[in-house]
Each structure stands twice: as C-alpha cells, then as structure tokens.
OpenMM code with the backbone's topology and positions (N, CA, C; nanometers):
from openmm import Vec3, app, unit

residues = "MET LYS LYS VAL MET ALA GLY MET ASP LEU HIS GLY ASN ASN VAL VAL VAL GLY ILE VAL ASP ALA ASP GLY THR ARG LEU GLN HIS ARG ARG LEU PRO CYS ASP LEU PRO GLU ILE ILE LYS PHE LEU ASP PRO TYR LYS ALA GLU LEU GLU SER ILE ALA VAL GLU SER THR PHE ASN TRP TYR TRP LEU VAL ASP GLY LEU ARG ALA ALA GLY PHE PRO VAL VAL LEU ALA ASN PRO ALA LYS ILE GLN GLN TYR GLY GLY ILE LYS HIS ALA ASP ASP LYS ASN ASP ALA TYR PHE LEU ALA GLU LEU GLN ARG LEU LYS ILE LEU PRO THR GLY TYR ILE TYR ASP PRO ALA LEU ARG PRO VAL ARG ASP LEU LEU ARG ARG ARG THR SER LEU MET ARG GLN ARG THR ALA MET ILE LEU SER ALA LYS SER GLN HIS GLN ARG THR ILE GLY ARG SER LEU ASP LEU ARG ARG LEU LYS ALA MET GLU PRO GLN GLU ALA GLU GLY LYS ARG SER VAL ASN PRO MET VAL PRO ASN PRO ASN".split()
positions = [
    Vec3(4.7103, 16.4821, 10.6460),
    Vec3(4.5918, 16.4174, 10.6920),
    Vec3(4.6291, 16.4108, 10.8377),
    Vec3(4.5687, 16.4851, 10.9116),
    Vec3(4.5961, 16.4998, 11.0038),
    Vec3(4.5107, 16.3634, 11.0557),
    Vec3(4.5620, 16.3224, 11.2126),
    Vec3(4.4826, 16.1894, 11.2512),
    Vec3(4.3876, 16.2490, 11.3828),
    Vec3(4.3066, 16.1287, 11.3515),
    Vec3(4.1931, 16.1459, 11.4974),
    Vec3(4.1429, 16.0304, 11.5791),
    Vec3(4.1302, 16.0586, 11.6596),
    Vec3(4.0902, 15.9432, 11.7736),
    Vec3(3.9235, 15.9802, 11.8277),
    Vec3(3.8587, 15.8529, 11.8246),
    Vec3(3.7095, 15.8574, 11.8858),
    Vec3(3.7714, 15.8090, 12.0353),
    Vec3(3.6068, 15.8330, 12.1196),
    Vec3(3.6007, 15.7776, 12.2145),
    Vec3(3.4284, 15.7362, 12.2336),
    Vec3(3.4213, 15.6063, 12.3140),
    Vec3(3.2811, 15.5930, 12.3343),
    Vec3(3.2444, 15.5559, 12.4548),
    Vec3(3.1420, 15.6200, 12.5038),
    Vec3(3.1037, 15.6045, 12.6551),
    Vec3(2.9545, 15.5469, 12.6053),
    Vec3(2.9932, 15.3668, 12.6195),
    Vec3(2.9020, 15.2778, 12.5782),
    Vec3(2.7604, 15.2959, 12.7182),
    Vec3(2.6050, 15.2840, 12.7148),
    Vec3(2.5155, 15.2562, 12.7410),
    Vec3(2.4182, 15.1423, 12.6945),
    Vec3(2.3739, 15.0921, 12.7804),
    Vec3(2.2304, 14.9840, 12.7195),
    Vec3(2.1910, 15.0171, 12.6425),
    Vec3(2.1613, 15.1274, 12.6120),
    Vec3(2.0861, 15.1543, 12.5165),
    Vec3(2.1185, 15.3116, 12.3972),
    Vec3(2.1940, 15.3469, 12.4280),
    Vec3(2.2773, 15.4764, 12.3683),
    Vec3(2.4587, 15.4520, 12.3572),
    Vec3(2.5090, 15.5196, 12.2557),
    Vec3(2.6663, 15.5244, 12.2908),
    Vec3(2.6615, 15.6669, 12.2631),
    Vec3(2.7418, 15.7459, 12.3743),
    Vec3(2.8009, 15.8321, 12.3178),
    Vec3(2.9552, 15.8786, 12.2318),
    Vec3(2.9580, 15.9325, 12.1244),
    Vec3(3.0856, 15.9509, 12.0616),
    Vec3(3.1503, 16.0724, 12.0434),
    Vec3(3.2629, 16.0882, 12.1197),
    Vec3(3.3327, 16.1933, 12.0805),
    Vec3(3.4933, 16.1978, 11.9933),
    Vec3(3.4702, 16.2851, 11.8964),
    Vec3(3.6285, 16.2520, 11.7601),
    Vec3(3.7429, 16.3801, 11.8283),
    Vec3(3.8508, 16.3582, 11.8532),
    Vec3(3.9054, 16.4520, 11.8636),
    Vec3(4.0258, 16.4517, 11.7841),
    Vec3(4.1448, 16.5569, 11.7205),
    Vec3(4.1995, 16.6015, 11.6290),
    Vec3(4.3473, 16.5305, 11.7124),
    Vec3(4.4699, 16.5392, 11.6376),
    Vec3(4.5955, 16.4863, 11.6838),
    Vec3(4.6400, 16.6176, 11.7949),
    Vec3(4.5669, 16.7493, 11.7825),
    Vec3(4.6151, 16.8186, 11.8441),
    Vec3(4.5070, 16.8532, 11.9458),
    Vec3(4.3848, 16.7529, 11.9964),
    Vec3(4.3038, 16.7953, 12.0686),
    Vec3(4.2025, 16.8241, 12.1058),
    Vec3(4.1719, 16.9257, 11.9746),
    Vec3(4.0539, 16.9922, 11.9008),
    Vec3(3.9364, 16.8465, 11.9489),
    Vec3(3.8261, 16.9146, 11.9771),
    Vec3(3.7205, 16.7999, 11.9891),
    Vec3(3.6527, 16.8436, 11.8565),
    Vec3(3.6069, 16.7773, 11.7650),
    Vec3(3.5327, 16.7651, 11.6062),
    Vec3(3.4288, 16.7709, 11.6459),
    Vec3(3.3738, 16.6851, 11.6909),
    Vec3(3.2402, 16.6571, 11.6578),
    Vec3(3.1918, 16.4968, 11.7807),
    Vec3(3.0973, 16.5691, 11.8286),
    Vec3(3.0108, 16.4385, 11.9205),
    Vec3(2.8343, 16.3997, 11.8600),
    Vec3(2.8212, 16.2721, 11.9316),
    Vec3(2.6673, 16.2965, 11.9135),
    Vec3(2.5995, 16.1584, 11.9618),
    Vec3(2.5441, 16.1525, 12.0142),
    Vec3(2.4229, 16.0945, 12.0907),
    Vec3(2.3732, 15.9638, 12.0221),
    Vec3(2.4093, 15.8184, 12.0309),
    Vec3(2.3556, 15.7932, 11.9052),
    Vec3(2.2905, 15.6428, 11.9711),
    Vec3(2.1385, 15.5680, 11.8926),
    Vec3(2.1253, 15.4616, 11.9791),
    Vec3(2.2209, 15.3512, 11.9500),
    Vec3(2.2194, 15.2156, 11.9760),
    Vec3(2.3021, 15.0935, 11.9749),
    Vec3(2.2851, 15.0559, 11.8642),
    Vec3(2.3022, 15.1251, 11.7581),
    Vec3(2.2469, 15.0406, 11.6412),
    Vec3(2.3829, 15.0627, 11.5356),
    Vec3(2.4600, 14.9284, 11.5099),
    Vec3(2.5718, 14.9282, 11.4321),
    Vec3(2.5460, 14.9911, 11.3096),
    Vec3(2.4977, 14.9820, 11.2304),
    Vec3(2.4604, 15.0909, 11.1014),
    Vec3(2.4820, 15.2247, 11.1243),
    Vec3(2.4099, 15.2556, 11.2560),
    Vec3(2.3954, 15.4219, 11.2966),
    Vec3(2.5282, 15.4865, 11.2786),
    Vec3(2.5867, 15.3964, 11.3796),
    Vec3(2.7226, 15.4466, 11.3950),
    Vec3(2.8554, 15.4348, 11.3562),
    Vec3(2.8351, 15.3471, 11.2631),
    Vec3(2.9005, 15.3300, 11.1371),
    Vec3(2.9110, 15.4464, 11.0145),
    Vec3(2.7727, 15.4574, 11.0111),
    Vec3(2.7383, 15.6392, 10.9261),
    Vec3(2.7845, 15.7270, 11.0095),
    Vec3(2.8226, 15.7641, 11.0773),
    Vec3(2.8866, 15.8393, 11.1653),
    Vec3(3.0174, 15.8656, 11.1986),
    Vec3(3.0643, 15.7400, 11.1739),
    Vec3(3.2339, 15.7180, 11.1583),
    Vec3(3.2459, 15.7173, 11.0630),
    Vec3(3.2139, 15.6945, 10.9069),
    Vec3(3.2501, 15.6948, 10.8095),
    Vec3(3.3138, 15.7985, 10.7611),
    Vec3(3.3151, 15.9567, 10.7868),
    Vec3(3.3877, 16.0449, 10.7714),
    Vec3(3.4701, 16.0502, 10.7970),
    Vec3(3.5356, 15.9825, 10.9075),
    Vec3(3.6448, 15.9681, 10.9654),
    Vec3(3.7647, 15.8688, 10.9239),
    Vec3(3.6789, 15.7524, 10.8848),
    Vec3(3.7446, 15.6574, 10.8597),
    Vec3(3.8848, 15.6734, 10.8179),
    Vec3(3.9235, 15.7481, 10.6937),
    Vec3(4.0402, 15.7372, 10.6980),
    Vec3(4.1487, 15.7829, 10.7612),
    Vec3(4.1020, 15.9090, 10.8366),
    Vec3(4.1975, 15.9634, 10.9439),
    Vec3(4.2140, 15.8918, 11.0864),
    Vec3(4.0805, 15.8069, 11.0971),
    Vec3(4.0836, 15.7593, 11.2618),
    Vec3(4.1909, 15.6604, 11.2583),
    Vec3(4.2836, 15.7202, 11.3817),
    Vec3(4.3980, 15.6272, 11.4090),
    Vec3(4.3245, 15.5416, 11.5178),
    Vec3(4.2248, 15.5405, 11.6029),
    Vec3(4.1904, 15.4086, 11.6846),
    Vec3(4.0642, 15.4730, 11.7285),
    Vec3(3.9825, 15.4073, 11.7710),
    Vec3(3.8045, 15.4041, 11.8877),
    Vec3(3.8821, 15.3479, 12.0167),
    Vec3(3.8773, 15.3981, 12.0667),
    Vec3(3.8583, 15.4114, 12.2356),
    Vec3(3.7052, 15.3215, 12.2694),
    Vec3(3.6576, 15.2095, 12.2975),
    Vec3(3.5181, 15.1836, 12.3567),
    Vec3(3.5413, 15.1130, 12.5136),
    Vec3(3.4882, 15.2104, 12.5564),
    Vec3(3.4778, 15.1612, 12.7093),
    Vec3(3.4182, 15.0234, 12.7697),
    Vec3(3.4857, 14.9272, 12.7961),
    Vec3(3.4897, 14.7884, 12.8434),
    Vec3(3.3390, 14.8101, 12.9443),
    Vec3(3.2404, 14.7774, 12.8923),
    Vec3(3.1131, 14.7724, 12.9655),
    Vec3(3.0482, 14.6247, 12.9697),
    Vec3(2.9256, 14.6243, 13.0410),
    Vec3(2.8791, 14.4758, 13.0106),
    Vec3(2.8366, 14.4466, 12.8988),
    Vec3(2.8418, 14.5122, 12.7767),
    Vec3(2.7932, 14.4881, 12.6640),
    Vec3(2.8523, 14.5202, 12.5389),
    Vec3(3.0189, 14.5597, 12.5803),
    Vec3(3.0726, 14.5349, 12.4417),
    Vec3(3.1052, 14.4805, 12.3091),
    Vec3(3.0399, 14.3458, 12.3200),
    Vec3(3.0922, 14.2509, 12.2198),
    Vec3(3.0596, 14.2941, 12.1075),
    Vec3(2.8898, 14.3422, 12.1388),
    Vec3(2.8625, 14.3491, 11.9797),
    Vec3(2.9096, 14.4582, 11.8866),
    Vec3(2.9478, 14.5832, 12.0176),
    Vec3(3.0222, 14.6855, 11.9418),
    Vec3(3.1340, 14.6572, 11.8424),
    Vec3(3.2370, 14.6753, 11.9801),
    Vec3(3.3700, 14.5663, 11.8998),
    Vec3(3.4043, 14.5154, 11.7696),
    Vec3(3.3006, 14.4130, 11.8086),
    Vec3(3.2772, 14.3084, 11.7098),
    Vec3(3.2523, 14.3646, 11.5346),
    Vec3(3.1488, 14.4327, 11.5863),
    Vec3(3.1161, 14.5021, 11.4508),
    Vec3(3.1603, 14.5871, 11.3875),
    Vec3(3.2352, 14.7299, 11.4593),
    Vec3(3.3444, 14.8031, 11.4220),
    Vec3(3.4253, 14.7459, 11.3548),
    Vec3(3.5121, 14.6334, 11.4463),
    Vec3(3.6504, 14.5583, 11.3436),
    Vec3(3.5877, 14.4804, 11.2285),
    Vec3(3.5050, 14.4208, 11.2238),
    Vec3(3.4595, 14.4131, 11.1017),
    Vec3(3.4054, 14.4924, 10.9879),
    Vec3(3.4081, 14.6105, 11.0155),
    Vec3(3.3800, 14.6907, 10.9140),
    Vec3(3.5038, 14.7727, 10.8748),
    Vec3(3.6260, 14.7048, 10.9290),
    Vec3(3.7700, 14.7683, 10.9181),
    Vec3(3.7750, 14.8517, 11.0115),
    Vec3(3.7255, 14.9247, 11.1296),
    Vec3(3.7418, 15.0378, 11.2214),
    Vec3(3.8517, 14.9739, 11.2981),
    Vec3(3.9958, 15.0383, 11.3451),
    Vec3(4.0715, 15.0174, 11.4516),
    Vec3(4.0223, 15.0227, 11.6117),
    Vec3(4.0173, 14.9422, 11.6612),
    Vec3(3.8966, 14.9698, 11.8071),
    Vec3(3.9893, 14.8766, 11.9038),
    Vec3(4.0278, 14.9972, 12.0094),
    Vec3(4.0715, 14.9427, 12.1380),
    Vec3(3.9690, 14.9387, 12.2434),
    Vec3(4.0091, 14.8417, 12.3348),
    Vec3(3.9054, 14.8356, 12.4802),
    Vec3(3.9758, 14.8983, 12.5631),
    Vec3(3.8970, 15.0134, 12.6184),
    Vec3(3.9263, 15.0705, 12.7262),
    Vec3(3.9295, 15.0069, 12.8908),
    Vec3(3.9879, 15.0248, 12.9424),
    Vec3(3.9861, 14.9521, 13.1044),
    Vec3(3.9650, 15.0160, 13.2018),
    Vec3(3.8202, 15.0518, 13.1900),
    Vec3(3.7512, 15.1749, 13.2871),
    Vec3(3.8409, 15.1520, 13.4635),
    Vec3(3.8591, 15.0527, 13.5313),
    Vec3(3.8937, 15.0432, 13.6694),
    Vec3(4.0366, 15.0679, 13.6497),
    Vec3(4.1255, 15.0876, 13.5665),
    Vec3(4.2296, 15.1215, 13.5496),
    Vec3(4.2653, 15.3010, 13.5160),
    Vec3(4.1500, 15.3663, 13.4480),
    Vec3(4.1682, 15.5244, 13.3998),
    Vec3(4.1363, 15.5697, 13.5782),
    Vec3(4.2866, 15.6851, 13.5609),
    Vec3(4.2220, 15.7572, 13.6553),
    Vec3(4.0830, 15.8519, 13.6557),
    Vec3(4.0556, 15.8674, 13.7509),
    Vec3(3.9123, 15.9548, 13.7468),
    Vec3(3.9289, 16.0876, 13.7644),
    Vec3(3.8986, 16.1310, 13.6258),
    Vec3(3.8440, 16.2627, 13.5909),
    Vec3(3.9093, 16.3301, 13.6240),
    Vec3(4.0704, 16.3518, 13.6996),
    Vec3(4.0858, 16.4822, 13.6817),
    Vec3(4.1040, 16.6090, 13.6409),
    Vec3(4.0423, 16.7158, 13.6695),
    Vec3(4.0263, 16.8039, 13.6599),
    Vec3(3.8765, 16.8934, 13.5411),
    Vec3(3.8235, 16.7529, 13.5447),
    Vec3(3.7189, 16.7872, 13.4510),
    Vec3(3.5960, 16.8399, 13.5418),
    Vec3(3.5453, 16.9345, 13.5087),
    Vec3(3.4357, 17.0031, 13.6218),
    Vec3(3.3112, 16.9460, 13.5765),
    Vec3(3.2622, 16.9138, 13.4204),
    Vec3(3.1649, 16.8661, 13.4273),
    Vec3(3.1656, 16.6763, 13.3245),
    Vec3(3.1504, 16.5924, 13.4692),
    Vec3(3.1376, 16.4845, 13.3956),
    Vec3(3.0247, 16.4379, 13.3272),
    Vec3(2.9962, 16.4128, 13.2362),
    Vec3(2.8721, 16.3653, 13.1800),
    Vec3(2.9426, 16.2728, 13.0547),
    Vec3(2.8062, 16.2215, 12.9739),
    Vec3(2.8454, 16.1395, 12.8597),
    Vec3(2.8999, 16.1598, 12.7879),
    Vec3(2.9176, 16.3065, 12.7349),
    Vec3(2.9907, 16.3612, 12.6289),
    Vec3(3.1119, 16.3718, 12.7028),
    Vec3(3.1287, 16.4732, 12.7765),
    Vec3(3.2881, 16.4540, 12.8251),
    Vec3(3.3859, 16.3589, 12.8780),
    Vec3(3.3177, 16.2041, 12.9099),
    Vec3(3.3190, 16.0858, 12.9108),
    Vec3(3.4304, 16.0637, 12.7929),
    Vec3(3.3249, 16.0813, 12.6906),
    Vec3(3.3706, 16.0306, 12.5829),
    Vec3(3.5062, 16.0393, 12.4960),
    Vec3(3.4740, 16.2182, 12.5078),
    Vec3(3.6137, 16.2774, 12.4715),
    Vec3(3.7203, 16.2738, 12.5778),
    Vec3(3.7017, 16.2274, 12.7067),
    Vec3(3.8083, 16.1735, 12.7893),
    Vec3(3.8837, 16.0733, 12.7259),
    Vec3(3.7656, 15.9843, 12.6857),
    Vec3(3.8206, 15.8536, 12.6189),
    Vec3(3.9481, 15.8618, 12.5057),
    Vec3(3.8582, 15.9441, 12.3916),
    Vec3(3.9444, 15.9445, 12.2885),
    Vec3(4.0628, 16.0469, 12.3178),
    Vec3(4.0708, 16.1310, 12.4201),
    Vec3(4.2148, 16.2444, 12.4530),
    Vec3(4.2792, 16.1639, 12.5341),
    Vec3(4.2673, 16.0513, 12.6060),
    Vec3(4.3869, 15.9626, 12.6616),
    Vec3(4.4187, 15.8522, 12.5735),
    Vec3(4.3456, 15.8876, 12.4485),
    Vec3(4.4150, 15.8006, 12.3553),
    Vec3(4.5044, 15.8442, 12.2460),
    Vec3(4.4967, 15.9781, 12.2632),
    Vec3(4.5246, 16.0967, 12.1507),
    Vec3(4.6946, 16.1141, 12.2450),
    Vec3(4.6746, 16.1118, 12.4111),
    Vec3(4.8252, 16.0864, 12.4687),
    Vec3(4.8714, 15.9374, 12.4785),
    Vec3(4.8337, 15.8731, 12.4435),
    Vec3(4.8940, 15.7306, 12.4293),
    Vec3(4.8879, 15.6928, 12.5852),
    Vec3(4.7779, 15.7323, 12.6875),
    Vec3(4.8206, 15.6841, 12.7890),
    Vec3(4.7211, 15.5873, 12.8570),
    Vec3(4.6118, 15.5469, 12.7636),
    Vec3(4.4387, 15.4806, 12.7821),
    Vec3(4.5313, 15.3687, 12.8407),
    Vec3(4.4726, 15.3106, 12.9447),
    Vec3(4.4965, 15.1584, 12.9737),
    Vec3(4.4133, 15.0948, 12.9421),
    Vec3(4.4135, 15.0143, 12.8454),
    Vec3(4.3303, 14.9419, 12.7649),
    Vec3(4.3492, 14.7297, 12.8116),
    Vec3(4.2244, 14.7037, 12.7780),
    Vec3(4.1833, 14.5591, 12.8233),
    Vec3(4.1838, 14.4737, 12.6690),
    Vec3(4.2187, 14.3348, 12.6934),
    Vec3(4.2354, 14.2189, 12.5545),
    Vec3(4.1110, 14.2168, 12.5014),
    Vec3(4.1093, 14.2379, 12.4394),
    Vec3(3.9658, 14.2212, 12.3229),
    Vec3(4.0059, 14.0559, 12.2831),
    Vec3(3.9130, 13.9466, 12.3132),
    Vec3(3.9081, 13.8162, 12.3192),
    Vec3(3.8622, 13.7736, 12.1722),
    Vec3(3.9072, 13.7020, 12.1687),
    Vec3(3.8731, 13.6114, 11.9912),
    Vec3(3.7240, 13.5830, 12.0133),
    Vec3(3.5965, 13.6333, 11.9336),
    Vec3(3.4832, 13.6200, 11.9502),
    Vec3(3.4479, 13.4638, 11.9691),
    Vec3(3.5101, 13.3621, 11.9384),
    Vec3(3.4630, 13.2214, 11.8845),
    Vec3(3.5304, 13.1739, 12.0556),
    Vec3(3.6114, 13.2287, 12.1525),
    Vec3(3.6729, 13.2011, 12.2536),
    Vec3(3.5601, 13.2629, 12.3966),
    Vec3(3.5074, 13.3780, 12.3125),
    Vec3(3.4470, 13.4431, 12.4586),
    Vec3(3.3239, 13.3612, 12.5162),
    Vec3(3.2545, 13.2470, 12.4762),
    Vec3(3.1611, 13.2223, 12.5037),
    Vec3(3.2319, 13.0893, 12.5996),
    Vec3(3.3640, 13.0788, 12.6230),
    Vec3(3.4016, 12.9453, 12.6776),
    Vec3(3.4683, 13.0213, 12.8271),
    Vec3(3.5115, 13.1586, 12.8062),
    Vec3(3.5552, 13.2270, 12.8736),
    Vec3(3.4384, 13.2953, 12.9881),
    Vec3(3.3474, 13.3178, 12.9528),
    Vec3(3.2180, 13.3692, 12.9855),
    Vec3(3.1693, 13.2363, 13.1129),
    Vec3(3.1629, 13.1208, 13.0281),
    Vec3(3.1121, 13.0317, 13.1139),
    Vec3(3.1960, 12.9949, 13.2540),
    Vec3(3.3155, 13.0258, 13.2359),
    Vec3(3.4160, 12.9624, 13.3439),
    Vec3(3.3979, 13.0862, 13.4348),
    Vec3(3.4037, 13.1966, 13.3921),
    Vec3(3.3607, 13.2709, 13.5057),
    Vec3(3.2384, 13.3220, 13.5520),
    Vec3(3.1160, 13.2640, 13.5170),
    Vec3(2.9621, 13.2401, 13.5475),
    Vec3(3.0468, 13.1083, 13.6879),
    Vec3(3.1078, 12.9734, 13.6241),
    Vec3(3.1100, 12.8969, 13.6954),
    Vec3(3.2269, 12.9168, 13.8005),
    Vec3(3.2555, 13.0220, 13.8013),
    Vec3(3.3864, 13.0508, 13.9367),
    Vec3(3.2545, 13.1278, 14.0144),
    Vec3(3.2080, 13.1909, 13.9456),
    Vec3(3.1051, 13.2859, 14.0673),
    Vec3(2.9842, 13.2290, 14.1480),
    Vec3(2.9297, 13.1112, 14.0244),
    Vec3(2.8675, 13.0056, 14.1124),
    Vec3(2.9489, 12.9084, 14.2618),
    Vec3(3.0560, 12.9002, 14.1995),
    Vec3(3.1542, 12.8312, 14.3006),
    Vec3(3.1601, 12.9370, 14.4312),
    Vec3(3.1921, 13.0449, 14.4042),
    Vec3(3.2440, 13.1575, 14.5052),
    Vec3(3.1168, 13.1274, 14.6062),
    Vec3(2.9860, 13.1446, 14.5170),
    Vec3(2.8315, 13.1596, 14.5842),
    Vec3(2.8332, 13.0315, 14.6676),
    Vec3(2.8267, 12.8901, 14.6300),
    Vec3(2.7814, 12.7701, 14.6861),
    Vec3(2.8783, 12.7703, 14.8247),
    Vec3(3.0037, 12.8037, 14.8105),
    Vec3(3.0951, 12.7879, 14.9158),
    Vec3(3.0604, 12.9428, 15.0161),
    Vec3(3.0280, 13.0341, 14.9656),
    Vec3(2.9750, 13.1602, 15.0845),
    Vec3(2.8487, 13.0825, 15.1695),
    Vec3(2.7497, 13.0024, 15.0606),
    Vec3(2.6305, 12.9742, 15.1395),
    Vec3(2.6634, 12.8282, 15.2091),
    Vec3(2.7525, 12.7661, 15.2101),
    Vec3(2.7594, 12.6186, 15.3020),
    Vec3(2.8716, 12.6932, 15.3837),
    Vec3(2.8995, 12.7798, 15.4281),
    Vec3(2.9978, 12.8477, 15.5230),
    Vec3(2.9191, 12.9345, 15.5823),
    Vec3(2.8269, 13.0011, 15.5252),
    Vec3(2.7182, 13.0371, 15.6004),
    Vec3(2.6363, 12.9461, 15.7134),
    Vec3(2.5924, 12.8433, 15.6299),
    Vec3(2.4975, 12.7502, 15.6970),
    Vec3(2.5631, 12.6557, 15.7680),
    Vec3(2.6675, 12.6511, 15.7526),
    Vec3(2.7862, 12.5671, 15.8466),
    Vec3(2.7781, 12.6641, 16.0268),
    Vec3(2.8068, 12.8274, 15.9568),
    Vec3(2.8227, 12.8931, 16.1193),
    Vec3(2.6808, 12.9345, 16.1757),
    Vec3(2.5381, 12.8961, 16.0822),
    Vec3(2.4263, 12.8879, 16.1353),
    Vec3(2.3834, 12.7687, 16.2397),
    Vec3(2.4144, 12.6736, 16.1937),
    Vec3(2.4266, 12.5717, 16.2502),
    Vec3(2.5283, 12.6037, 16.3921),
    Vec3(2.6139, 12.6235, 16.3824),
    Vec3(2.6954, 12.6302, 16.5026),
    Vec3(2.6641, 12.7190, 16.5740),
    Vec3(2.5922, 12.8782, 16.5256),
    Vec3(2.5540, 12.9521, 16.6204),
    Vec3(2.4078, 12.8980, 16.7112),
    Vec3(2.3415, 12.8248, 16.6145),
    Vec3(2.2222, 12.7638, 16.6904),
    Vec3(2.2429, 12.6625, 16.7370),
    Vec3(2.3195, 12.5633, 16.7592),
    Vec3(2.3034, 12.4341, 16.8091),
    Vec3(2.4244, 12.4362, 16.9334),
    Vec3(2.5416, 12.5144, 16.9012),
    Vec3(2.6306, 12.5366, 16.9506),
    Vec3(2.7647, 12.4585, 17.0075),
    Vec3(2.7710, 12.3849, 16.8583),
    Vec3(2.8975, 12.3451, 16.8181),
    Vec3(2.9166, 12.3132, 16.6739),
    Vec3(3.0361, 12.2340, 16.6209),
    Vec3(3.0441, 12.2755, 16.5026),
    Vec3(3.0091, 12.1495, 16.4182),
    Vec3(2.9500, 12.1737, 16.2948),
    Vec3(2.8884, 12.0561, 16.2353),
    Vec3(3.0264, 12.0245, 16.1104),
    Vec3(3.0448, 11.8826, 16.1362),
    Vec3(3.1560, 11.8618, 15.9915),
    Vec3(3.1118, 11.8966, 15.8553),
    Vec3(3.1911, 11.9626, 15.8017),
    Vec3(3.1673, 11.9913, 15.6276),
    Vec3(3.0595, 11.9072, 15.5758),
    Vec3(3.1778, 11.7327, 15.5627),
    Vec3(3.0488, 11.6410, 15.5168),
    Vec3(2.9403, 11.6028, 15.4905),
    Vec3(2.9233, 11.6010, 15.6822),
    Vec3(2.8015, 11.5753, 15.7432),
    Vec3(2.6509, 11.7195, 15.6530),
    Vec3(2.7625, 11.8382, 15.6768),
    Vec3(2.6068, 11.9539, 15.6454),
    Vec3(2.6070, 11.9074, 15.4849),
    Vec3(2.7012, 11.8686, 15.4211),
    Vec3(2.6375, 11.8278, 15.2632),
    Vec3(2.5899, 11.7136, 15.2286),
    Vec3(2.6058, 11.6954, 15.2903),
    Vec3(2.5247, 11.5097, 15.3357),
    Vec3(2.3535, 11.5700, 15.3890),
    Vec3(2.3427, 11.6593, 15.4636),
    Vec3(2.1949, 11.6752, 15.5430),
    Vec3(2.0969, 11.6504, 15.4468),
    Vec3(1.9451, 11.6375, 15.4707),
    Vec3(1.8574, 11.6733, 15.4254),
    Vec3(1.7947, 11.7714, 15.4742),
    Vec3(1.7201, 11.8221, 15.3899),
    Vec3(1.6354, 11.9425, 15.4306),
    Vec3(1.5770, 11.9363, 15.5759),
    Vec3(1.5206, 11.7912, 15.5743),
    Vec3(1.3707, 11.7546, 15.6838),
    Vec3(1.4560, 11.7725, 15.7874),
    Vec3(1.5986, 11.6786, 15.7997),
    Vec3(1.6505, 11.6752, 15.9067),
    Vec3(1.7184, 11.8046, 15.9800),
    Vec3(1.7960, 11.9196, 15.8777),
    Vec3(1.7948, 12.0109, 15.9566),
    Vec3(1.6480, 12.1338, 16.0188),
    Vec3(1.5826, 12.1067, 15.9576),
    Vec3(1.4427, 12.1828, 16.0732),
    Vec3(1.4382, 12.0799, 16.1633),
    Vec3(1.4609, 11.9815, 16.2307),
    Vec3(1.4595, 11.9129, 16.3274),
    Vec3(1.5454, 11.9808, 16.4401),
    Vec3(1.6412, 11.9964, 16.3548),
    Vec3(1.7483, 12.0455, 16.4800),
    Vec3(1.7205, 12.1875, 16.5444),
    Vec3(1.7375, 12.1553, 16.7011),
    Vec3(1.7058, 12.2755, 16.7587),
    Vec3(1.7842, 12.3066, 16.8937),
    Vec3(1.8288, 12.3891, 16.9213),
    Vec3(1.9368, 12.4056, 17.0595),
    Vec3(1.9441, 12.3185, 17.1225),
    Vec3(2.0693, 12.2884, 17.2304),
    Vec3(2.0652, 12.1798, 17.2926),
    Vec3(2.1382, 12.2451, 17.4213),
    Vec3(2.0982, 12.3955, 17.3961),
    Vec3(2.1717, 12.4560, 17.5431),
    Vec3(2.0320, 12.4369, 17.6377),
    Vec3(2.0894, 12.3799, 17.7805),
    Vec3(2.0136, 12.3937, 17.8568),
    Vec3(1.9564, 12.5104, 17.9031),
    Vec3(2.0031, 12.6830, 17.8560),
    Vec3(1.9392, 12.7589, 17.9241),
    Vec3(1.8591, 12.8076, 17.8582),
    Vec3(1.8256, 12.7597, 17.7089),
    Vec3(1.7544, 12.7603, 17.5943),
    Vec3(1.6382, 12.6790, 17.5915),
    Vec3(1.5080, 12.7001, 17.6335),
    Vec3(1.3900, 12.5761, 17.5668),
    Vec3(1.3916, 12.5272, 17.5063),
    Vec3(1.3714, 12.4036, 17.4542),
    Vec3(1.3213, 12.3406, 17.3145),
    Vec3(1.2091, 12.3494, 17.3014),
    Vec3(1.1461, 12.4358, 17.2211),
    Vec3(1.0232, 12.3900, 17.1759),
    Vec3(0.9546, 12.2532, 17.1337),
    Vec3(1.0136, 12.1606, 17.1351),
    Vec3(0.9648, 12.0714, 17.1130),
    Vec3(0.9650, 11.9465, 17.2072),
] * unit.nanometer
topology = app.Topology()
chain = topology.addChain("A")
for resn in residues:
    res = topology.addResidue(resn, chain)
    for name in ("N", "CA", "C"):
        topology.addAtom(name, app.Element.getBySymbol(name[0]), res)
C-alpha cells in the first residue's frame, strides 16, 4: 500500500486539499467549505494510507487541526514563514499551494510549527494579546512624549507624562518666543 500525503491551503471560508502519493503523483484535489464533516468525508478514502496532512498555519487553523486530530488523522502544522517561496512553480494558486505543502511533506522538508495543547492555547493567546497591547502602549507614550517635545521645545519626564490629565495637555502651547501663543 503506497503512502499518501495531503496539503491544505486554508482560508477564511474554504480549504483546498491536495493529495499526492509517495512518488509525487497528484492524486486528487478539491476546494471544500470550512466544514469539518465535509473535509473528513473527502479524506476518509485515504485515511489508511495517509502518512500526514500538512495544514498551513493561518489565523484560523485551530478548529481544523483539532478536528482532524480528534478524527484520528495525522496532522502537522506548516510554518509558512519558513517555507521557501514556490521556486519553480509557474502558477501560484490555491490548488498548487495545497499540492506544494503535500510535496514538501513527501520530501520530508516541510518546516513545521508546534501544535499547542488546545487547553493551553487561550493562555498563550492572551499573553500574546497582552504583549501586543504593551507594545502599542509604549509606542503611544513615546509618540506623545515626542509630540510634546516638538511642540514645547523641551523634554517631558515620563512619570509626568503618565500623570498628565487631558485638560492639562490641551492647555500647553509653545513657549518659543518666535511662535505666537494664541492664548
């Protein structure tokens, strides 16, 4: 029995599946809606020979990977940031992207990502969100500090900036004698 590999190019409302055999022959592909029972129905005839399914790590992979694993399919998460960009492929489209993932799997050169335990993912996602918010906060504080220095002509202590009330910030104008103060 020849082993087969599958690649999945996942989008917001559909997934394109491409299946290749151990020799690299393209066996079948299909665009399917993001509906787990329908995807499983498509893959079921290959389940016994299926060595692995490479799912592209996109913003919405959790439901698909978790569902396929729960149904007993061997799944790996493809890391698109580490994949060489489609050298030699003349037509980059969803079908070829799915087959490309399957081919990388077949050649055992697919860069993969870690599939976090579903119970730990919310904590990881929350920490990522917090990190993002902290970076945004820092950028906004530094931007306000810079704006103050451009407008007033002198630096503002960071503690003072953080303690400043909006009304206080509105009342500040340039102290440069060359710039008229509208007050």
